[in-house]
CHARMM-style PDB file with segment names, atoms N, HN, CA, C and O in Angstrom:
ATOM      1  N   MET     1     -21.271   2.564  13.469  1.00  0.00      PROA
ATOM      2  CA  MET     1     -20.025   2.509  12.678  1.00  0.00      PROA
ATOM      3  C   MET     1     -18.797   2.524  13.588  1.00  0.00      PROA
ATOM      4  O   MET     1     -17.692   2.199  13.153  1.00  0.00      PROA
ATOM      5  N   ALA     2     -18.995   2.897  14.835  1.00  0.00      PROA
ATOM      6  HN  ALA     2     -19.892   3.160  15.188  1.00  0.00      PROA
ATOM      7  CA  ALA     2     -17.855   2.964  15.754  1.00  0.00      PROA
ATOM      8  C   ALA     2     -17.341   1.563  16.080  1.00  0.00      PROA
ATOM      9  O   ALA     2     -16.174   1.392  16.432  1.00  0.00      PROA
ATOM     10  N   GLY     3     -18.219   0.558  15.962  1.00  0.00      PROA
ATOM     11  HN  GLY     3     -19.168   0.697  15.677  1.00  0.00      PROA
ATOM     12  CA  GLY     3     -17.810  -0.807  16.292  1.00  0.00      PROA
ATOM     13  C   GLY     3     -16.984  -1.452  15.187  1.00  0.00      PROA
ATOM     14  O   GLY     3     -16.166  -2.330  15.460  1.00  0.00      PROA
ATOM     15  N   ASP     4     -17.186  -1.030  13.951  1.00  0.00      PROA
ATOM     16  HN  ASP     4     -17.851  -0.316  13.729  1.00  0.00      PROA
ATOM     17  CA  ASP     4     -16.455  -1.658  12.841  1.00  0.00      PROA
ATOM     18  C   ASP     4     -14.934  -1.504  12.979  1.00  0.00      PROA
ATOM     19  O   ASP     4     -14.225  -2.508  12.912  1.00  0.00      PROA
ATOM     20  N   PRO     5     -14.413  -0.299  13.168  1.00  0.00      PROA
ATOM     21  CA  PRO     5     -12.958  -0.136  13.306  1.00  0.00      PROA
ATOM     22  C   PRO     5     -12.411  -0.900  14.502  1.00  0.00      PROA
ATOM     23  O   PRO     5     -11.300  -1.427  14.443  1.00  0.00      PROA
ATOM     24  N   GLU     6     -13.172  -0.966  15.577  1.00  0.00      PROA
ATOM     25  HN  GLU     6     -14.075  -0.538  15.624  1.00  0.00      PROA
ATOM     26  CA  GLU     6     -12.703  -1.696  16.762  1.00  0.00      PROA
ATOM     27  C   GLU     6     -12.523  -3.174  16.428  1.00  0.00      PROA
ATOM     28  O   GLU     6     -11.548  -3.799  16.847  1.00  0.00      PROA
ATOM     29  N   VAL     7     -13.468  -3.728  15.673  1.00  0.00      PROA
ATOM     30  HN  VAL     7     -14.260  -3.220  15.333  1.00  0.00      PROA
ATOM     31  CA  VAL     7     -13.383  -5.149  15.312  1.00  0.00      PROA
ATOM     32  C   VAL     7     -12.171  -5.390  14.417  1.00  0.00      PROA
ATOM     33  O   VAL     7     -11.540  -6.443  14.502  1.00  0.00      PROA
ATOM     34  N   ALA     8     -11.844  -4.436  13.570  1.00  0.00      PROA
ATOM     35  HN  ALA     8     -12.356  -3.580  13.500  1.00  0.00      PROA
ATOM     36  CA  ALA     8     -10.702  -4.596  12.659  1.00  0.00      PROA
ATOM     37  C   ALA     8      -9.381  -4.444  13.415  1.00  0.00      PROA
ATOM     38  O   ALA     8      -8.384  -5.077  13.068  1.00  0.00      PROA
ATOM     39  N   VAL     9      -9.382  -3.600  14.450  1.00  0.00      PROA
ATOM     40  HN  VAL     9     -10.192  -3.086  14.732  1.00  0.00      PROA
ATOM     41  CA  VAL     9      -8.146  -3.366  15.214  1.00  0.00      PROA
ATOM     42  C   VAL     9      -7.886  -4.504  16.196  1.00  0.00      PROA
ATOM     43  O   VAL     9      -6.732  -4.823  16.483  1.00  0.00      PROA
ATOM     44  N   PHE    10      -8.944  -5.115  16.711  1.00  0.00      PROA
ATOM     45  HN  PHE    10      -9.881  -4.856  16.478  1.00  0.00      PROA
ATOM     46  CA  PHE    10      -8.775  -6.168  17.718  1.00  0.00      PROA
ATOM     47  C   PHE    10      -7.860  -7.295  17.228  1.00  0.00      PROA
ATOM     48  O   PHE    10      -6.903  -7.629  17.925  1.00  0.00      PROA
ATOM     49  N   PRO    11      -8.114  -7.897  16.055  1.00  0.00      PROA
ATOM     50  CA  PRO    11      -7.241  -8.973  15.559  1.00  0.00      PROA
ATOM     51  C   PRO    11      -5.818  -8.484  15.330  1.00  0.00      PROA
ATOM     52  O   PRO    11      -4.866  -9.240  15.524  1.00  0.00      PROA
ATOM     53  N   MET    12      -5.660  -7.221  14.917  1.00  0.00      PROA
ATOM     54  HN  MET    12      -6.434  -6.606  14.760  1.00  0.00      PROA
ATOM     55  CA  MET    12      -4.310  -6.685  14.699  1.00  0.00      PROA
ATOM     56  C   MET    12      -3.558  -6.631  16.019  1.00  0.00      PROA
ATOM     57  O   MET    12      -2.360  -6.912  16.067  1.00  0.00      PROA
ATOM     58  N   VAL    13      -4.255  -6.272  17.091  1.00  0.00      PROA
ATOM     59  HN  VAL    13      -5.228  -6.043  17.052  1.00  0.00      PROA
ATOM     60  CA  VAL    13      -3.610  -6.215  18.413  1.00  0.00      PROA
ATOM     61  C   VAL    13      -3.185  -7.613  18.838  1.00  0.00      PROA
ATOM     62  O   VAL    13      -2.111  -7.791  19.413  1.00  0.00      PROA
ATOM     63  N   LEU    14      -4.028  -8.611  18.555  1.00  0.00      PROA
ATOM     64  HN  LEU    14      -4.901  -8.467  18.088  1.00  0.00      PROA
ATOM     65  CA  LEU    14      -3.681  -9.986  18.913  1.00  0.00      PROA
ATOM     66  C   LEU    14      -2.423 -10.407  18.163  1.00  0.00      PROA
ATOM     67  O   LEU    14      -1.565 -11.086  18.727  1.00  0.00      PROA
ATOM     68  N   ARG    15      -2.306 -10.015  16.911  1.00  0.00      PROA
ATOM     69  HN  ARG    15      -3.003  -9.463  16.453  1.00  0.00      PROA
ATOM     70  CA  ARG    15      -1.107 -10.368  16.136  1.00  0.00      PROA
ATOM     71  C   ARG    15       0.116  -9.710  16.745  1.00  0.00      PROA
ATOM     72  O   ARG    15       1.194 -10.303  16.774  1.00  0.00      PROA
ATOM     73  N   ARG    16      -0.046  -8.482  17.234  1.00  0.00      PROA
ATOM     74  HN  ARG    16      -0.922  -8.000  17.210  1.00  0.00      PROA
ATOM     75  CA  ARG    16       1.082  -7.788  17.858  1.00  0.00      PROA
ATOM     76  C   ARG    16       1.554  -8.581  19.077  1.00  0.00      PROA
ATOM     77  O   ARG    16       2.756  -8.723  19.304  1.00  0.00      PROA
ATOM     78  N   PHE    17       0.602  -9.096  19.862  1.00  0.00      PROA
ATOM     79  HN  PHE    17      -0.374  -8.980  19.678  1.00  0.00      PROA
ATOM     80  CA  PHE    17       0.978  -9.864  21.054  1.00  0.00      PROA
ATOM     81  C   PHE    17       1.680 -11.158  20.642  1.00  0.00      PROA
ATOM     82  O   PHE    17       2.631 -11.585  21.296  1.00  0.00      PROA
ATOM     83  N   ASP    18       1.209 -11.787  19.552  1.00  0.00      PROA
ATOM     84  HN  ASP    18       0.435 -11.441  19.021  1.00  0.00      PROA
ATOM     85  CA  ASP    18       1.840 -13.027  19.089  1.00  0.00      PROA
ATOM     86  C   ASP    18       3.276 -12.748  18.650  1.00  0.00      PROA
ATOM     87  O   ASP    18       4.158 -13.586  18.843  1.00  0.00      PROA
ATOM     88  N   GLU    19       3.515 -11.574  18.061  1.00  0.00      PROA
ATOM     89  HN  GLU    19       2.799 -10.894  17.904  1.00  0.00      PROA
ATOM     90  CA  GLU    19       4.864 -11.235  17.601  1.00  0.00      PROA
ATOM     91  C   GLU    19       5.780 -10.941  18.783  1.00  0.00      PROA
ATOM     92  O   GLU    19       6.997 -11.097  18.685  1.00  0.00      PROA
ATOM     93  N   MET    20       5.197 -10.517  19.895  1.00  0.00      PROA
ATOM     94  HN  MET    20       4.209 -10.390  19.975  1.00  0.00      PROA
ATOM     95  CA  MET    20       6.012 -10.193  21.073  1.00  0.00      PROA
ATOM     96  C   MET    20       6.680 -11.456  21.622  1.00  0.00      PROA
ATOM     97  O   MET    20       6.163 -12.556  21.428  1.00  0.00      PROA
ATOM     98  N   PRO    21       7.818 -11.315  22.303  1.00  0.00      PROA
ATOM     99  CA  PRO    21       8.528 -12.468  22.874  1.00  0.00      PROA
ATOM    100  C   PRO    21       7.730 -13.117  24.000  1.00  0.00      PROA
ATOM    101  O   PRO    21       7.082 -12.431  24.790  1.00  0.00      PROA
ATOM    102  N   GLY    22       7.784 -14.433  24.063  1.00  0.00      PROA
ATOM    103  HN  GLY    22       8.310 -14.991  23.421  1.00  0.00      PROA
ATOM    104  CA  GLY    22       7.077 -15.142  25.132  1.00  0.00      PROA
ATOM    105  C   GLY    22       5.587 -15.246  24.896  1.00  0.00      PROA
ATOM    106  O   GLY    22       4.808 -15.037  25.826  1.00  0.00      PROA
ATOM    107  N   PRO    23       5.154 -15.569  23.658  1.00  0.00      PROA
ATOM    108  CA  PRO    23       3.718 -15.690  23.372  1.00  0.00      PROA
ATOM    109  C   PRO    23       3.097 -16.818  24.183  1.00  0.00      PROA
ATOM    110  O   PRO    23       1.923 -16.750  24.548  1.00  0.00      PROA
ATOM    111  N   ALA    24       3.873 -17.849  24.464  1.00  0.00      PROA
ATOM    112  HN  ALA    24       4.827 -17.905  24.167  1.00  0.00      PROA
ATOM    113  CA  ALA    24       3.350 -18.985  25.226  1.00  0.00      PROA
ATOM    114  C   ALA    24       2.964 -18.521  26.630  1.00  0.00      PROA
ATOM    115  O   ALA    24       1.937 -18.940  27.163  1.00  0.00      PROA
ATOM    116  N   ALA    25       3.784 -17.660  27.227  1.00  0.00      PROA
ATOM    117  HN  ALA    25       4.619 -17.320  26.794  1.00  0.00      PROA
ATOM    118  CA  ALA    25       3.486 -17.167  28.576  1.00  0.00      PROA
ATOM    119  C   ALA    25       2.191 -16.364  28.558  1.00  0.00      PROA
ATOM    120  O   ALA    25       1.374 -16.475  29.472  1.00  0.00      PROA
ATOM    121  N   LEU    26       2.003 -15.552  27.513  1.00  0.00      PROA
ATOM    122  HN  LEU    26       2.667 -15.462  26.770  1.00  0.00      PROA
ATOM    123  CA  LEU    26       0.778 -14.748  27.428  1.00  0.00      PROA
ATOM    124  C   LEU    26      -0.423 -15.670  27.251  1.00  0.00      PROA
ATOM    125  O   LEU    26      -1.477 -15.439  27.843  1.00  0.00      PROA
ATOM    126  N   ARG    27      -0.270 -16.708  26.442  1.00  0.00      PROA
ATOM    127  HN  ARG    27       0.586 -16.896  25.960  1.00  0.00      PROA
ATOM    128  CA  ARG    27      -1.394 -17.632  26.211  1.00  0.00      PROA
ATOM    129  C   ARG    27      -1.752 -18.345  27.508  1.00  0.00      PROA
ATOM    130  O   ARG    27      -2.930 -18.527  27.816  1.00  0.00      PROA
ATOM    131  N   GLU    28      -0.735 -18.749  28.269  1.00  0.00      PROA
ATOM    132  HN  GLU    28       0.222 -18.601  28.019  1.00  0.00      PROA
ATOM    133  CA  GLU    28      -1.013 -19.433  29.536  1.00  0.00      PROA
ATOM    134  C   GLU    28      -1.726 -18.486  30.493  1.00  0.00      PROA
ATOM    135  O   GLU    28      -2.613 -18.902  31.238  1.00  0.00      PROA
ATOM    136  N   PHE    29      -1.336 -17.210  30.474  1.00  0.00      PROA
ATOM    137  HN  PHE    29      -0.615 -16.872  29.868  1.00  0.00      PROA
ATOM    138  CA  PHE    29      -1.969 -16.233  31.364  1.00  0.00      PROA
ATOM    139  C   PHE    29      -3.428 -16.043  30.971  1.00  0.00      PROA
ATOM    140  O   PHE    29      -4.298 -15.933  31.836  1.00  0.00      PROA
ATOM    141  N   VAL    30      -3.699 -16.003  29.667  1.00  0.00      PROA
ATOM    142  HN  VAL    30      -2.993 -16.092  28.964  1.00  0.00      PROA
ATOM    143  CA  VAL    30      -5.081 -15.810  29.197  1.00  0.00      PROA
ATOM    144  C   VAL    30      -5.907 -17.049  29.516  1.00  0.00      PROA
ATOM    145  O   VAL    30      -7.059 -16.950  29.939  1.00  0.00      PROA
ATOM    146  N   ASN    31      -5.305 -18.219  29.308  1.00  0.00      PROA
ATOM    147  HN  ASN    31      -4.369 -18.300  28.964  1.00  0.00      PROA
ATOM    148  CA  ASN    31      -6.048 -19.455  29.569  1.00  0.00      PROA
ATOM    149  C   ASN    31      -6.198 -19.641  31.070  1.00  0.00      PROA
ATOM    150  OT1 ASN    31      -6.794 -20.622  31.514  1.00  0.00      PROA
TER     151      ASN     31
END
């Protein structure tokens, strides 16, 4: 059951990064 909350939080964290300024720079860094 410990994995379920992590899976739900992971997409939320990604959305937080998308909301942050300079999402394109973060995407380039990840790619």
